SELORO-219092 format. One record per residue (C-alpha): x, y, z. Coordinates in steps of 0.05 Angstrom, whole numbers, plus 5000, padded with zeros to 4 digits. Layout:
N
<segu xx="X" yy="Y" zz="Z"/>
...
***
This chain:
452
<segu xx="4934" yy="2962" zz="1301"/>
<segu xx="4880" yy="2938" zz="1240"/>
<segu xx="4814" yy="2950" zz="1243"/>
<segu xx="4764" yy="2913" zz="1282"/>
<segu xx="4690" yy="2879" zz="1265"/>
<segu xx="4660" yy="2928" zz="1293"/>
<segu xx="4681" yy="2990" zz="1251"/>
<segu xx="4659" yy="2946" zz="1199"/>
<segu xx="4594" yy="2928" zz="1220"/>
<segu xx="4583" yy="3004" zz="1246"/>
<segu xx="4596" yy="3024" zz="1162"/>
<segu xx="4551" yy="2968" zz="1132"/>
<segu xx="4498" yy="2995" zz="1182"/>
<segu xx="4507" yy="3062" zz="1153"/>
<segu xx="4509" yy="3039" zz="1085"/>
<segu xx="4467" yy="2974" zz="1078"/>
<segu xx="4461" yy="2989" zz="1003"/>
<segu xx="4539" yy="2965" zz="0997"/>
<segu xx="4545" yy="2885" zz="0961"/>
<segu xx="4628" yy="2891" zz="0950"/>
<segu xx="4686" yy="2912" zz="0984"/>
<segu xx="4758" yy="2918" zz="0941"/>
<segu xx="4800" yy="2910" zz="0995"/>
<segu xx="4877" yy="2931" zz="0970"/>
<segu xx="4944" yy="2950" zz="0994"/>
<segu xx="4994" yy="2996" zz="0949"/>
<segu xx="5050" yy="2962" zz="0904"/>
<segu xx="5128" yy="2991" zz="0896"/>
<segu xx="5095" yy="3031" zz="0834"/>
<segu xx="5047" yy="3055" zz="0881"/>
<segu xx="4985" yy="3015" zz="0847"/>
<segu xx="4927" yy="2992" zz="0880"/>
<segu xx="4920" yy="2920" zz="0881"/>
<segu xx="4884" yy="2874" zz="0911"/>
<segu xx="4813" yy="2837" zz="0917"/>
<segu xx="4741" yy="2849" zz="0917"/>
<segu xx="4704" yy="2813" zz="0979"/>
<segu xx="4628" yy="2799" zz="0969"/>
<segu xx="4581" yy="2818" zz="1020"/>
<segu xx="4582" yy="2764" zz="1056"/>
<segu xx="4665" yy="2751" zz="1065"/>
<segu xx="4668" yy="2819" zz="1086"/>
<segu xx="4668" yy="2798" zz="1164"/>
<segu xx="4720" yy="2744" zz="1148"/>
<segu xx="4773" yy="2795" zz="1125"/>
<segu xx="4761" yy="2845" zz="1181"/>
<segu xx="4764" yy="2775" zz="1228"/>
<segu xx="4827" yy="2743" zz="1201"/>
<segu xx="4851" yy="2787" zz="1132"/>
<segu xx="4853" yy="2757" zz="1065"/>
<segu xx="4907" yy="2720" zz="1021"/>
<segu xx="4946" yy="2766" zz="0976"/>
<segu xx="5010" yy="2742" zz="0938"/>
<segu xx="5067" yy="2779" zz="0982"/>
<segu xx="5108" yy="2778" zz="0916"/>
<segu xx="5056" yy="2826" zz="0882"/>
<segu xx="5072" yy="2890" zz="0926"/>
<segu xx="5152" yy="2879" zz="0887"/>
<segu xx="5127" yy="2882" zz="0819"/>
<segu xx="5137" yy="2927" zz="0763"/>
<segu xx="5090" yy="2976" zz="0727"/>
<segu xx="5056" yy="2915" zz="0684"/>
<segu xx="5051" yy="2860" zz="0744"/>
<segu xx="5120" yy="2832" zz="0727"/>
<segu xx="5166" yy="2802" zz="0773"/>
<segu xx="5239" yy="2805" zz="0773"/>
<segu xx="5245" yy="2755" zz="0823"/>
<segu xx="5281" yy="2811" zz="0866"/>
<segu xx="5321" yy="2790" zz="0922"/>
<segu xx="5293" yy="2727" zz="0916"/>
<segu xx="5215" yy="2747" zz="0919"/>
<segu xx="5176" yy="2718" zz="0874"/>
<segu xx="5198" yy="2660" zz="0834"/>
<segu xx="5258" yy="2625" zz="0882"/>
<segu xx="5209" yy="2632" zz="0945"/>
<segu xx="5156" yy="2590" zz="0907"/>
<segu xx="5109" yy="2659" zz="0913"/>
<segu xx="5069" yy="2649" zz="0988"/>
<segu xx="5011" yy="2691" zz="1007"/>
<segu xx="5009" yy="2743" zz="1057"/>
<segu xx="4954" yy="2765" zz="1085"/>
<segu xx="4921" yy="2833" zz="1081"/>
<segu xx="4887" yy="2865" zz="1141"/>
<segu xx="4846" yy="2925" zz="1141"/>
<segu xx="4870" yy="2991" zz="1166"/>
<segu xx="4831" yy="3030" zz="1215"/>
<segu xx="4784" yy="3081" zz="1188"/>
<segu xx="4799" yy="3061" zz="1115"/>
<segu xx="4739" yy="3031" zz="1096"/>
<segu xx="4702" yy="3079" zz="1054"/>
<segu xx="4638" yy="3083" zz="0993"/>
<segu xx="4661" yy="3080" zz="0928"/>
<segu xx="4624" yy="3131" zz="0897"/>
<segu xx="4639" yy="3119" zz="0825"/>
<segu xx="4612" yy="3045" zz="0823"/>
<segu xx="4538" yy="3079" zz="0841"/>
<segu xx="4549" yy="3067" zz="0916"/>
<segu xx="4541" yy="2984" zz="0928"/>
<segu xx="4617" yy="2982" zz="0924"/>
<segu xx="4665" yy="3009" zz="0979"/>
<segu xx="4739" yy="2998" zz="0993"/>
<segu xx="4790" yy="2997" zz="1050"/>
<segu xx="4865" yy="3006" zz="1038"/>
<segu xx="4895" yy="2949" zz="1080"/>
<segu xx="4977" yy="2924" zz="1102"/>
<segu xx="5000" yy="2859" zz="1082"/>
<segu xx="5035" yy="2821" zz="1144"/>
<segu xx="5072" yy="2753" zz="1137"/>
<segu xx="5027" yy="2689" zz="1141"/>
<segu xx="5070" yy="2660" zz="1191"/>
<segu xx="5065" yy="2707" zz="1251"/>
<segu xx="5019" yy="2766" zz="1228"/>
<segu xx="5081" yy="2808" zz="1222"/>
<segu xx="5085" yy="2862" zz="1170"/>
<segu xx="5127" yy="2860" zz="1111"/>
<segu xx="5190" yy="2905" zz="1113"/>
<segu xx="5179" yy="2921" zz="1032"/>
<segu xx="5109" yy="2949" zz="1042"/>
<segu xx="5123" yy="3023" zz="1020"/>
<segu xx="5078" yy="3046" zz="1079"/>
<segu xx="5121" yy="3005" zz="1128"/>
<segu xx="5188" yy="3040" zz="1095"/>
<segu xx="5152" yy="3108" zz="1110"/>
<segu xx="5135" yy="3086" zz="1170"/>
<segu xx="5209" yy="3076" zz="1181"/>
<segu xx="5229" yy="3142" zz="1169"/>
<segu xx="5182" yy="3182" zz="1196"/>
<segu xx="5205" yy="3136" zz="1272"/>
<segu xx="5262" yy="3167" zz="1263"/>
<segu xx="5235" yy="3234" zz="1286"/>
<segu xx="5209" yy="3215" zz="1339"/>
<segu xx="5276" yy="3210" zz="1370"/>
<segu xx="5289" yy="3272" zz="1361"/>
<segu xx="5220" yy="3294" zz="1388"/>
<segu xx="5205" yy="3326" zz="1322"/>
<segu xx="5132" yy="3315" zz="1281"/>
<segu xx="5137" yy="3322" zz="1209"/>
<segu xx="5070" yy="3359" zz="1188"/>
<segu xx="5066" yy="3332" zz="1103"/>
<segu xx="5020" yy="3364" zz="1047"/>
<segu xx="5015" yy="3342" zz="0982"/>
<segu xx="4995" yy="3370" zz="0912"/>
<segu xx="4981" yy="3334" zz="0845"/>
<segu xx="4974" yy="3350" zz="0776"/>
<segu xx="4945" yy="3307" zz="0727"/>
<segu xx="4914" yy="3315" zz="0658"/>
<segu xx="4846" yy="3297" zz="0635"/>
<segu xx="4839" yy="3258" zz="0572"/>
<segu xx="4805" yy="3228" zz="0517"/>
<segu xx="4778" yy="3149" zz="0535"/>
<segu xx="4801" yy="3132" zz="0466"/>
<segu xx="4878" yy="3133" zz="0443"/>
<segu xx="4908" yy="3159" zz="0379"/>
<segu xx="4959" yy="3139" zz="0335"/>
<segu xx="5010" yy="3078" zz="0373"/>
<segu xx="4969" yy="3089" zz="0438"/>
<segu xx="4985" yy="3160" zz="0445"/>
<segu xx="4933" yy="3202" zz="0495"/>
<segu xx="4881" yy="3253" zz="0465"/>
<segu xx="4872" yy="3314" zz="0495"/>
<segu xx="4795" yy="3316" zz="0531"/>
<segu xx="4746" yy="3347" zz="0504"/>
<segu xx="4706" yy="3405" zz="0536"/>
<segu xx="4645" yy="3392" zz="0573"/>
<segu xx="4618" yy="3457" zz="0536"/>
<segu xx="4634" yy="3455" zz="0466"/>
<segu xx="4651" yy="3386" zz="0452"/>
<segu xx="4715" yy="3401" zz="0419"/>
<segu xx="4788" yy="3376" zz="0445"/>
<segu xx="4823" yy="3417" zz="0490"/>
<segu xx="4881" yy="3455" zz="0449"/>
<segu xx="4913" yy="3502" zz="0500"/>
<segu xx="4909" yy="3513" zz="0576"/>
<segu xx="4915" yy="3569" zz="0623"/>
<segu xx="4937" yy="3567" zz="0695"/>
<segu xx="4891" yy="3595" zz="0744"/>
<segu xx="4842" yy="3602" zz="0702"/>
<segu xx="4775" yy="3605" zz="0729"/>
<segu xx="4740" yy="3600" zz="0647"/>
<segu xx="4782" yy="3535" zz="0648"/>
<segu xx="4749" yy="3510" zz="0718"/>
<segu xx="4683" yy="3531" zz="0699"/>
<segu xx="4688" yy="3499" zz="0627"/>
<segu xx="4704" yy="3432" zz="0665"/>
<segu xx="4656" yy="3443" zz="0726"/>
<segu xx="4613" yy="3381" zz="0715"/>
<segu xx="4675" yy="3332" zz="0719"/>
<segu xx="4717" yy="3379" zz="0780"/>
<segu xx="4657" yy="3383" zz="0819"/>
<segu xx="4641" yy="3303" zz="0811"/>
<segu xx="4714" yy="3284" zz="0830"/>
<segu xx="4710" yy="3344" zz="0889"/>
<segu xx="4646" yy="3299" zz="0914"/>
<segu xx="4678" yy="3241" zz="0908"/>
<segu xx="4737" yy="3255" zz="0953"/>
<segu xx="4685" yy="3291" zz="1010"/>
<segu xx="4651" yy="3224" zz="1011"/>
<segu xx="4716" yy="3191" zz="1013"/>
<segu xx="4733" yy="3234" zz="1070"/>
<segu xx="4800" yy="3268" zz="1024"/>
<segu xx="4812" yy="3338" zz="1056"/>
<segu xx="4819" yy="3368" zz="0982"/>
<segu xx="4835" yy="3451" zz="0987"/>
<segu xx="4840" yy="3478" zz="0932"/>
<segu xx="4834" yy="3453" zz="0841"/>
<segu xx="4868" yy="3499" zz="0796"/>
<segu xx="4874" yy="3488" zz="0727"/>
<segu xx="4945" yy="3491" zz="0711"/>
<segu xx="4986" yy="3507" zz="0639"/>
<segu xx="4976" yy="3439" zz="0593"/>
<segu xx="4907" yy="3431" zz="0556"/>
<segu xx="4863" yy="3394" zz="0606"/>
<segu xx="4910" yy="3398" zz="0670"/>
<segu xx="4890" yy="3406" zz="0733"/>
<segu xx="4921" yy="3413" zz="0795"/>
<segu xx="4894" yy="3389" zz="0862"/>
<segu xx="4920" yy="3406" zz="0934"/>
<segu xx="4909" yy="3366" zz="1003"/>
<segu xx="4901" yy="3388" zz="1084"/>
<segu xx="4970" yy="3386" zz="1114"/>
<segu xx="4977" yy="3326" zz="1159"/>
<segu xx="5017" yy="3318" zz="1228"/>
<segu xx="5018" yy="3243" zz="1201"/>
<segu xx="5067" yy="3226" zz="1147"/>
<segu xx="5032" yy="3161" zz="1131"/>
<segu xx="4962" yy="3192" zz="1132"/>
<segu xx="4986" yy="3238" zz="1075"/>
<segu xx="5013" yy="3196" zz="1033"/>
<segu xx="4956" yy="3151" zz="1038"/>
<segu xx="4909" yy="3211" zz="1020"/>
<segu xx="4946" yy="3219" zz="0953"/>
<segu xx="4947" yy="3150" zz="0938"/>
<segu xx="4874" yy="3152" zz="0942"/>
<segu xx="4864" yy="3214" zz="0913"/>
<segu xx="4906" yy="3187" zz="0855"/>
<segu xx="4845" yy="3131" zz="0853"/>
<segu xx="4787" yy="3175" zz="0862"/>
<segu xx="4807" yy="3223" zz="0803"/>
<segu xx="4817" yy="3164" zz="0754"/>
<segu xx="4748" yy="3126" zz="0779"/>
<segu xx="4709" yy="3186" zz="0781"/>
<segu xx="4728" yy="3210" zz="0711"/>
<segu xx="4721" yy="3145" zz="0677"/>
<segu xx="4652" yy="3147" zz="0701"/>
<segu xx="4641" yy="3205" zz="0663"/>
<segu xx="4664" yy="3185" zz="0597"/>
<segu xx="4734" yy="3210" zz="0611"/>
<segu xx="4804" yy="3187" zz="0631"/>
<segu xx="4859" yy="3221" zz="0676"/>
<segu xx="4924" yy="3208" zz="0672"/>
<segu xx="4990" yy="3221" zz="0730"/>
<segu xx="5039" yy="3199" zz="0670"/>
<segu xx="5094" yy="3266" zz="0676"/>
<segu xx="5097" yy="3282" zz="0608"/>
<segu xx="5036" yy="3246" zz="0559"/>
<segu xx="5038" yy="3308" zz="0521"/>
<segu xx="5119" yy="3335" zz="0492"/>
<segu xx="5084" yy="3406" zz="0475"/>
<segu xx="5054" yy="3413" zz="0546"/>
<segu xx="5075" yy="3432" zz="0616"/>
<segu xx="5098" yy="3366" zz="0656"/>
<segu xx="5056" yy="3337" zz="0715"/>
<segu xx="5088" yy="3341" zz="0784"/>
<segu xx="5072" yy="3313" zz="0859"/>
<segu xx="5101" yy="3369" zz="0911"/>
<segu xx="5110" yy="3360" zz="0978"/>
<segu xx="5105" yy="3415" zz="1037"/>
<segu xx="5136" yy="3398" zz="1099"/>
<segu xx="5149" yy="3429" zz="1164"/>
<segu xx="5176" yy="3400" zz="1229"/>
<segu xx="5143" yy="3411" zz="1298"/>
<segu xx="5177" yy="3396" zz="1367"/>
<segu xx="5143" yy="3372" zz="1422"/>
<segu xx="5106" yy="3433" zz="1443"/>
<segu xx="5071" yy="3437" zz="1379"/>
<segu xx="5115" yy="3500" zz="1353"/>
<segu xx="5144" yy="3510" zz="1272"/>
<segu xx="5221" yy="3493" zz="1290"/>
<segu xx="5231" yy="3534" zz="1218"/>
<segu xx="5191" yy="3596" zz="1242"/>
<segu xx="5251" yy="3656" zz="1229"/>
<segu xx="5223" yy="3681" zz="1304"/>
<segu xx="5260" yy="3623" zz="1342"/>
<segu xx="5339" yy="3635" zz="1344"/>
<segu xx="5361" yy="3575" zz="1307"/>
<segu xx="5296" yy="3566" zz="1257"/>
<segu xx="5327" yy="3584" zz="1190"/>
<segu xx="5392" yy="3551" zz="1212"/>
<segu xx="5357" yy="3484" zz="1212"/>
<segu xx="5313" yy="3504" zz="1152"/>
<segu xx="5372" yy="3509" zz="1114"/>
<segu xx="5397" yy="3444" zz="1140"/>
<segu xx="5336" yy="3417" zz="1126"/>
<segu xx="5347" yy="3439" zz="1050"/>
<segu xx="5419" yy="3427" zz="1052"/>
<segu xx="5405" yy="3350" zz="1067"/>
<segu xx="5353" yy="3349" zz="1006"/>
<segu xx="5410" yy="3376" zz="0964"/>
<segu xx="5463" yy="3320" zz="0987"/>
<segu xx="5403" yy="3260" zz="0978"/>
<segu xx="5373" yy="3293" zz="0908"/>
<segu xx="5419" yy="3247" zz="0851"/>
<segu xx="5405" yy="3194" zz="0908"/>
<segu xx="5330" yy="3188" zz="0910"/>
<segu xx="5322" yy="3215" zz="0833"/>
<segu xx="5297" yy="3142" zz="0817"/>
<segu xx="5249" yy="3147" zz="0869"/>
<segu xx="5226" yy="3218" zz="0848"/>
<segu xx="5217" yy="3199" zz="0772"/>
<segu xx="5202" yy="3116" zz="0768"/>
<segu xx="5199" yy="3114" zz="0697"/>
<segu xx="5231" yy="3140" zz="0638"/>
<segu xx="5176" yy="3191" zz="0613"/>
<segu xx="5183" yy="3237" zz="0674"/>
<segu xx="5249" yy="3250" zz="0654"/>
<segu xx="5218" yy="3295" zz="0596"/>
<segu xx="5198" yy="3343" zz="0645"/>
<segu xx="5276" yy="3359" zz="0668"/>
<segu xx="5280" yy="3416" zz="0612"/>
<segu xx="5305" yy="3486" zz="0631"/>
<segu xx="5261" yy="3541" zz="0635"/>
<segu xx="5193" yy="3512" zz="0652"/>
<segu xx="5186" yy="3511" zz="0716"/>
<segu xx="5215" yy="3428" zz="0733"/>
<segu xx="5281" yy="3438" zz="0773"/>
<segu xx="5341" yy="3418" zz="0738"/>
<segu xx="5391" yy="3447" zz="0788"/>
<segu xx="5396" yy="3440" zz="0864"/>
<segu xx="5387" yy="3514" zz="0891"/>
<segu xx="5335" yy="3536" zz="0934"/>
<segu xx="5295" yy="3608" zz="0950"/>
<segu xx="5243" yy="3647" zz="0976"/>
<segu xx="5182" yy="3637" zz="0932"/>
<segu xx="5216" yy="3616" zz="0872"/>
<segu xx="5186" yy="3565" zz="0836"/>
<segu xx="5243" yy="3564" zz="0791"/>
<segu xx="5289" yy="3519" zz="0846"/>
<segu xx="5285" yy="3454" zz="0870"/>
<segu xx="5271" yy="3475" zz="0948"/>
<segu xx="5220" yy="3530" zz="0948"/>
<segu xx="5201" yy="3566" zz="1013"/>
<segu xx="5136" yy="3585" zz="1002"/>
<segu xx="5114" yy="3655" zz="1023"/>
<segu xx="5082" yy="3644" zz="1093"/>
<segu xx="5088" yy="3669" zz="1161"/>
<segu xx="5137" yy="3645" zz="1214"/>
<segu xx="5073" yy="3598" zz="1239"/>
<segu xx="5070" yy="3560" zz="1165"/>
<segu xx="5146" yy="3570" zz="1158"/>
<segu xx="5163" yy="3503" zz="1110"/>
<segu xx="5195" yy="3481" zz="1047"/>
<segu xx="5165" yy="3452" zz="0982"/>
<segu xx="5201" yy="3402" zz="0948"/>
<segu xx="5180" yy="3403" zz="0874"/>
<segu xx="5223" yy="3349" zz="0842"/>
<segu xx="5176" yy="3280" zz="0838"/>
<segu xx="5138" yy="3271" zz="0776"/>
<segu xx="5061" yy="3260" zz="0784"/>
<segu xx="5066" yy="3180" zz="0782"/>
<segu xx="5114" yy="3172" zz="0832"/>
<segu xx="5095" yy="3125" zz="0891"/>
<segu xx="5073" yy="3178" zz="0951"/>
<segu xx="5093" yy="3135" zz="1006"/>
<segu xx="5175" yy="3120" zz="0976"/>
<segu xx="5172" yy="3199" zz="0950"/>
<segu xx="5155" yy="3221" zz="1024"/>
<segu xx="5203" yy="3168" zz="1061"/>
<segu xx="5259" yy="3198" zz="1017"/>
<segu xx="5245" yy="3276" zz="1024"/>
<segu xx="5240" yy="3258" zz="1110"/>
<segu xx="5308" yy="3222" zz="1102"/>
<segu xx="5336" yy="3273" zz="1058"/>
<segu xx="5316" yy="3327" zz="1111"/>
<segu xx="5334" yy="3283" zz="1175"/>
<segu xx="5406" yy="3271" zz="1142"/>
<segu xx="5403" yy="3347" zz="1139"/>
<segu xx="5392" yy="3358" zz="1205"/>
<segu xx="5433" yy="3307" zz="1245"/>
<segu xx="5499" yy="3327" zz="1195"/>
<segu xx="5488" yy="3405" zz="1207"/>
<segu xx="5503" yy="3409" zz="1123"/>
<segu xx="5503" yy="3477" zz="1090"/>
<segu xx="5451" yy="3495" zz="1032"/>
<segu xx="5489" yy="3547" zz="1002"/>
<segu xx="5470" yy="3615" zz="0992"/>
<segu xx="5385" yy="3618" zz="0959"/>
<segu xx="5375" yy="3628" zz="0892"/>
<segu xx="5338" yy="3695" zz="0879"/>
<segu xx="5330" yy="3692" zz="0800"/>
<segu xx="5315" yy="3640" zz="0746"/>
<segu xx="5344" yy="3578" zz="0773"/>
<segu xx="5319" yy="3538" zz="0710"/>
<segu xx="5363" yy="3574" zz="0654"/>
<segu xx="5419" yy="3518" zz="0656"/>
<segu xx="5420" yy="3450" zz="0673"/>
<segu xx="5466" yy="3418" zz="0727"/>
<segu xx="5502" yy="3367" zz="0691"/>
<segu xx="5524" yy="3331" zz="0764"/>
<segu xx="5444" yy="3300" zz="0762"/>
<segu xx="5413" yy="3240" zz="0745"/>
<segu xx="5374" yy="3265" zz="0691"/>
<segu xx="5369" yy="3207" zz="0651"/>
<segu xx="5328" yy="3141" zz="0679"/>
<segu xx="5396" yy="3098" zz="0666"/>
<segu xx="5429" yy="3147" zz="0703"/>
<segu xx="5387" yy="3150" zz="0766"/>
<segu xx="5379" yy="3085" zz="0774"/>
<segu xx="5462" yy="3079" zz="0779"/>
<segu xx="5461" yy="3136" zz="0828"/>
<segu xx="5411" yy="3097" zz="0869"/>
<segu xx="5459" yy="3038" zz="0865"/>
<segu xx="5516" yy="3078" zz="0893"/>
<segu xx="5471" yy="3112" zz="0940"/>
<segu xx="5507" yy="3123" zz="1014"/>
<segu xx="5449" yy="3157" zz="1051"/>
<segu xx="5390" yy="3132" zz="1040"/>
<segu xx="5400" yy="3062" zz="1050"/>
<segu xx="5402" yy="3084" zz="1122"/>
<segu xx="5337" yy="3107" zz="1127"/>
<segu xx="5286" yy="3063" zz="1076"/>
<segu xx="5335" yy="2999" zz="1086"/>
<segu xx="5397" yy="2984" zz="1046"/>
<segu xx="5348" yy="2913" zz="1017"/>
<segu xx="5293" yy="2952" zz="0999"/>
<segu xx="5326" yy="3000" zz="0961"/>
<segu xx="5362" yy="2940" zz="0923"/>
<segu xx="5294" yy="2908" zz="0904"/>
<segu xx="5272" yy="2977" zz="0886"/>
<segu xx="5335" yy="2976" zz="0834"/>
<segu xx="5324" yy="2912" zz="0810"/>
<segu xx="5250" yy="2927" zz="0796"/>
<segu xx="5260" yy="2985" zz="0754"/>
<segu xx="5319" yy="2960" zz="0720"/>
<segu xx="5288" yy="2902" zz="0701"/>
<segu xx="5228" yy="2947" zz="0679"/>
<segu xx="5278" yy="2986" zz="0641"/>
<segu xx="5302" yy="2931" zz="0601"/>
<segu xx="5237" yy="2907" zz="0586"/>
<segu xx="5218" yy="2975" zz="0559"/>
<segu xx="5269" yy="2974" zz="0505"/>
<segu xx="5260" yy="2900" zz="0480"/>
<segu xx="5200" yy="2933" zz="0435"/>
<segu xx="5224" yy="2966" zz="0381"/>
<segu xx="5193" yy="3038" zz="0373"/>
<segu xx="5169" yy="3070" zz="0310"/>
<segu xx="5221" yy="3120" zz="0306"/>
<segu xx="5273" yy="3059" zz="0298"/>
<segu xx="5239" yy="3041" zz="0236"/>
<segu xx="5228" yy="3114" zz="0210"/>
<segu xx="5303" yy="3127" zz="0220"/>
<segu xx="5338" yy="3069" zz="0214"/>
<segu xx="5297" yy="3017" zz="0167"/>
***
């Protein structure tokens, strides 16, 4: 279940230069939290784990606890034990090669059982529902991000990245521009090399609409947990690599008001026990089941919005005519819809979920998407007609496209609690509601400009 001492020893034999190991878990907000261990302590980690206060997986984006459901202050903030996952140890190339990292799972100190509120466990619970149907979800994630300057502008605002070629700040992006890829080649090559070193299966990189904005695609996986692991580790690799080169990277959805937003897109198909794609239109029920899957996502979209869009900034993406979903529509090869069916052959038939912001927790997003698909299949829902034109010209007023509205929709959810767990969603709601309340405690410059 967990990595062995033998795996560690084999790794250190191949990498005698390693002096430290970062052991970490992913928290509710999708951030890596953990400890840095010297070489002398690595074997102890692999034999018996290392203590990490359990409530750290339930903190907000600043690391503050809302004491959700009594976890934090009320229970005395007990330790859990972080245990390294098999195959998770990798070199950290942006530290010069003397550091390594390993993704862990947090377990209870008293009996070694995993904590139910680990985001990986939440996703695992949803994925297991497919095993009961003889189905295997195949998942691939795409992440968009901005390269930005290490320095900050007025009021901490991000500044556009300077071009490695000219030294001037980027002013305009261009989607699919090879010239932009050439211009930022040293940085993109370094990111690619870091991913290769860490066995992160990057397939393509493209330039996006925004100035200094890029997209990285990951190879599809028949293990949803592994696909989400790759996304979480990719964000860490991108930011670590570019900082070593004198840049920064942000996965914030809308760092620049006048530029394109950054999203986290999921491609999902389902395999039967024979390994055949159940969405294949050559099957008698292929299109029907694909439609049911989409209908489940339509039905749960409002419940899951606070997971797909986990902070106040993400909602700046949801504007008409920006290729960001503002309706529940689906369609063939149509980027204006929420649920796109990419052009593909029958064996590769899949849906693309285009709603989530790039900073969203990949485990929770994947869990919510798989929950919606499963719900649609089980209830045999109808998605309605496909949209063939611009679905983004008008906003669907029934969608909760403000953070406080999304949190209210989550609190009233009827489908997702049966998949992600009622208690986990309650915790998520408490943490994010407290984070939102704290956000408004500090007066903004606009308050003074408008109302002083």
